[in-house]
C-alpha positions as CSV (number, residue, x, y, z in Angstrom):
1,M,58.3,179.0,-67.1
2,N,57.2,182.3,-65.6
3,I,53.8,182.7,-64.0
4,I,52.6,186.3,-64.0
5,V,49.6,187.5,-61.9
6,E,48.1,190.7,-63.3
7,E,44.9,192.6,-62.6
8,K,42.5,190.3,-64.4
9,Q,44.5,187.3,-65.5
10,V,47.3,184.9,-64.6
11,T,49.6,184.0,-67.5
12,A,52.2,181.2,-67.9
13,K,55.0,182.2,-70.3
14,Q,58.1,180.5,-71.7
15,G,60.1,183.5,-73.0
16,E,57.5,185.3,-75.1
17,L,55.4,182.2,-75.8
18,I,52.1,182.1,-73.8
19,L,51.6,178.6,-72.5
20,G,48.4,179.2,-70.6
21,E,46.2,181.8,-69.0
22,M,43.5,182.0,-66.3
23,T,41.1,184.9,-66.1
24,F,39.3,186.2,-63.0
25,V,37.2,189.1,-61.8
26,H,36.9,190.8,-58.5
27,A,33.4,190.0,-57.3
28,N,33.7,192.5,-54.5
29,D,36.3,193.2,-51.7
30,E,35.8,189.7,-50.4
31,F,36.4,187.3,-53.2
32,Y,37.6,186.6,-56.8
33,I,35.8,184.5,-59.4
34,I,37.9,182.4,-61.7
35,D,35.9,182.2,-65.0
36,H,38.4,180.6,-67.4
37,T,41.5,178.5,-67.6
38,G,43.2,177.7,-70.9
39,V,46.4,176.0,-71.9
40,S,47.9,176.0,-75.4
41,N,48.1,172.7,-77.3
42,E,51.9,172.8,-77.1
43,A,51.8,172.9,-73.3
44,R,49.1,170.3,-72.6
45,G,50.3,167.6,-70.2
46,L,53.0,169.9,-68.6
47,G,50.9,170.9,-65.5
48,V,50.5,174.5,-66.7
49,G,46.9,174.7,-65.6
50,K,47.8,173.5,-62.1
51,K,50.6,176.0,-61.8
52,L,48.2,178.8,-62.8
53,V,45.8,177.7,-60.0
54,V,48.7,177.4,-57.4
55,A,49.9,180.9,-58.3
56,F,46.4,182.4,-58.0
57,V,45.8,180.7,-54.7
58,E,49.0,182.2,-53.4
59,H,47.9,185.6,-54.7
60,A,44.5,185.3,-53.0
61,R,46.1,184.4,-49.7
62,A,48.5,187.3,-49.9
63,K,45.5,189.6,-50.6
64,N,43.4,187.9,-47.8
65,M,40.7,187.2,-50.4
66,K,38.6,184.1,-51.1
67,V,38.1,182.4,-54.5
68,L,35.0,181.1,-56.2
69,P,36.2,178.8,-59.0
70,L,33.5,178.7,-61.7
71,C,35.8,177.5,-64.4
72,P,35.4,173.7,-64.6
73,F,39.2,173.1,-64.5
74,A,39.8,175.4,-61.5
75,K,36.8,174.0,-59.7
76,A,38.1,170.4,-60.2
77,E,41.5,171.5,-58.9
78,F,39.9,173.0,-55.8
79,E,37.9,169.8,-55.2
80,K,41.1,167.7,-55.5
81,N,43.2,169.8,-53.2
82,I,42.2,170.4,-49.6
83,D,45.1,172.8,-49.1
84,Y,43.0,175.3,-51.0
85,A,40.1,175.2,-48.5
86,D,41.3,178.3,-46.7
87,V,40.7,180.4,-49.8
88,L,37.5,178.7,-51.1
89,F,34.5,181.1,-51.1
90,Q,31.5,179.5,-49.4
91,N,28.2,181.1,-50.1
């Protein structure tokens, strides 16, 4: 499985098959907002959503940005994993 971080989305692919995607927006020069995470029916239960979050957290760290997870799935992942606290946007 390949995880690709692009300008407005993170995509999980197996060959040409899209297993899942996460969309985000730049709120400003300080933080990103995750607004959607989706996984295909064929990929449910394979941890694709978690892998999307991990890849995006690494991207945010590399860019020295914070993350505001508004998507229910991403928000739950941030609440479960204290290792993401360094990139969590606090308003």
